[in-house]
N, C-alpha and C positions, 0 to 999 in steps of 0.2 A: 664081704663087700658084696653089695647088688650091683651087678654089672650093668643090667638094663637102666638102672636108675643113673649110675655113673654116665654111661653113654649119653643119656638124655641131658644131663648136665653140660655134657661136652658141646652137644648140638646148641644149647641155649647160650653157652659161651661165644661160641663161634657166631650166633645170630645177633647178640648184644653187644659183644666185644668188650665187655666190662664185667669184672666179678659180681659186682654189687648188683647191677641190673639182672645178670643171670640168675643169681641167687633169688632175688625177688620175683622174677618170672617162674621160677621153680618152687616158690613158696617154702625156701629153706634158708639158713643163714649162711652169710658168705663164708665163715669158718668150715661149716658143713660141705659147701660146695667144694672148697680149695682141699678139704681132707679127702673127699671122694676122688677126686680128680688126680691127687697125688697116688692114691690107692690104685687108680687104674694105670698109672705109669708103673707102678710096681708089678702089678698083675701082666702087664706086657713087657716089662724089662726095658723100658726105653722112655727118653723125654718125649713128652706129648706138646707140653705148653712152652714157650718162649717167655720166661717171666722177667720183669723189671719192676719198676716202682709201680706201673701199671700195666695192664694186659697189653702184651706186644703181639701176639700172634701164635700160632701152630708151627710146632717143626714139620720137616717133610714126613717124618712118621707119622705125627699127629694129623696131618692131612689125610693119610690114608686111613687111620682109626677113625676120623671123622666121617670118611665116606661110607664106611661100614656102619657106623652108628645112624647114618641118615638113613640108609637102606632099611635097618633094623627097626627104627621109628614108625618108617612107612609100612613095613610089614605088620608090625603091631597094631597099627591104626586099622589095616585091612582086616585083621583077625579080629578085633574088637567088632568092627561093622558085621562081619560075617556071623558072629556069635548073637550079635544084639537084633539083626534083621535079616531081611532077604533084599534081592535085586528089586523085587517090585515095592517093598516098603523100605527103603535106606534110612539108616538110623546112624548119626554121627555128625562131625564138625567137617565142615569144608572152609578153607581159607583162599579167599579171592583177593588177588592184588590188581589193581586198576591203575593205568596212568591217570593224572589228575583230571584230563579233558574227558575221560570216559567213566569217571566215578558216577554220574548220575545215571548212566545206563546200567553199569555194575549194581548199584543200589536197587534199580528196577527189577534187575534180573534176579537179586537176591531175594528180594521181597516175593517174586513170583514163584521161585524155586520153593522156598519155605512154605507158602501156600499150598502148592502142589504136593509137597513132602514134609509133612509137619514134623517128622522125625529127623530132619537135617537142620542143623544150626549153623548159617553162613556167618562169616567173618569178611567183612569187607574193607580192605586197607588201601589208601591211596599211597603210591610207589612210583619211584621213577622208571624208565625202560629197563635201565640196568639192574634195579634192584629185583624187579619182577623176573628177569632172565636168569639171574643167580638164584632168586629164591626158588624157581621151577627146577632148576639143576640142581640145587641142593635139597630139594623135597621139601622145604619150609613152606612153600605155598602149593596149594592143590590145582589151582586154575588162574590164570592171568589173563587181563584183557588189555589190550595195547596195540601198537604198531606192529603188524605182522611182515610189514615189508622189510624189517630190520633183521629178520631171520635169515634172509639172503646173505648177509655179511657177517652172521655170528656162527661159531662153531657148535655152539648148544643146540641139540637135536630136540626140536618141540613138534608136537602135532598142532594144527591150527584149524580154527573154523571161521570163516568171514562172517562179520555181523553187520557192518554197516560202512559209508564212508564217511569220513571227516570233512566238512566244508567250512569256510571261514568267513567271517562277518567283521566289518568295523561297526563298533558299538559306541554311540555318543548320546548326548543330550538331544531330544529332539528340538528341532527349531521351530516347530510349529506343534502345538497340542491341539488335536482335533476332538478331544473329548472322549475317544475310544478308551476302553477299560486295560489294554493292553499294549505291549509294546509294538512298535510298527516296524514293518519290515519293509524297507524303502528300494529305491533304484540302485544299480550297482555302482561300485566306486572301484578305480583302479588301485592297485597296491602303490603307485607311485604317488597318487593324490593322498592316501592314507599316510604315507611317510611323510608328509610336510606338516602333519597334525602332532599336538602334543600327546604322547602315548604311555601308557602302562603295559610293559609286556613282562613276561616270564622271564625268569634269570636264564642266563646262557647255558647252564648244565642240564636244562630241561630240553626234551628231544623236541617238543611242541616250538618253542623257541627256535630250534635249528630249522625246523620247517618254514617258520614265518620269516627268518632272516634269508633263507634260500630264495624266498618269494619276493622279497624286496631286491635281492641281489639279482634276480631274473628281470625285474623291473628296471634295473640300472640304477639303484640307490642303495646307500648304507643308511641305516637309521640307528639313532642314538636315543633311547627312551628316557623320559624324566623320571619314572618311577618304574623300579623292577621288584619283582615278588615271585615266590614259588607258590603261591596260593590263588587257584582260580577264583575263590571267594573274594580277594583283595583286587583282583583285575575289576570283577563286576562293581564292587562296592566303591572302588576309586573313581569310576565313572559317574555312579550316583551322587556321590557326595562332592566331589571335586570338579576340576575344570579339565580334565584329560579325557582322552578316547582310549579304547582298548580293542584288542583283536580276539574274538571268541569263537571257538568251534560250535556247530549247531547244538551238540549235545548240551554244553555249557548254556548256551542263548536261551534253551528251553527252560532252564531253570530260573530266568530273570524275565519271562515273558509277562509277568505281573507289573512290572515298572513300567506304567504308561508314560513316564517322563523320558524313556529311553526310544532310540530307534537304532535298527541294524541294517547295514547296507552290505549285500553280497559282495565279496571281492573278486574283481577279475583283473586280466592282463597281468601276470598269468591266472588262470584257473586252477587252483590247487586242491586235488581231491586224494586224500590220504586214507587208505585201508585200515580199519580197525576189526580186529578179530579176538577170539578166545584161544589160548594156547595152553598146552598142558604136556608134561613130559611122556615121550612114547615108547621110552625103553623099558618101562615097568608097568606090572599089570595095574589096571585101574581099580579104584574102590568102588563101592556102592553109589557114594555121594557123588564122585567125580563122573562116573558113568550117568547118572540122573543129569547132572549139570550139562553134559554134553548132548544129552537127549534134548534138553530143554532149548539149547542153544542151535538146535536145527529145527526146531519147531515153527511151522509157518506163521502161526498166531504171534509167537514172540518176535519173530523178526520183522513182522508188521509193525508191532507195537514199537521195536526199537527204531525203525525207519521213521515213525511218525514223532518221535522225540529226538531225532538227531539230523545230520545232513542239511540240506538246504531248507528245511523246515516250509515246504510249499512255496518258497520264494521264486 
């Protein structure tokens, strides 16, 4: 039995929660994956996986094996990076998970990181806050970009670096097209006024929706949207194509600035400002690629660039 390969299959199974998808991700057949995991159970003399007609989960013993497997995969990646390159010229993969509202900034960051270090291959994933925090804890993610204020109430220990502050806009079709080639940022509007309009909002499981609902509650109203989605793209397109309004943070609004038929109104009463930052596990030694990412995240030119494409956008 190839112990390292079997442990990698276990990590994949935990990530995908499905034997077939885990096998596909590992580029092997499902029977081969199942046989390797059974051999792993024989090696340790205990049941690791709760099996039913479908994948059910891991046993308590399996969770302990998984934790060790995750650390071993992390150390394997560190060793590979050490052998392929040096700290000044990092080589290897880096997986960046970003909350949907921060994906445009994560994409800009990944592009600049790769341009600065051609040996790094970034993967950017759109994930919920819970998925990012779990991914960092389980070492399936190298870096997360999301809501750092959540860390105060979470048991997971993460390093964080502040990046920018998320502000919010009501986005709607412009009542007057003045011939300009870009989206117009108009005068402020209150959350209470925005709540009286037909809205497309994110689904309640998204942390951004929690922030939006809290702002409406502080304004003294409860809002029932007419469209819900877990896609930021759907929020924007629904305004362009339909007769609804939406609420977007500055980083997302920046991506639709080319739509001259739209206008964005900063929201106030209350003014909501949410800190966004990079997060990374603090308990393990960092890889060359993680270190390169954190150095870029503290670079003054990068922080200026991020600020220009997020926040209040000069409103």
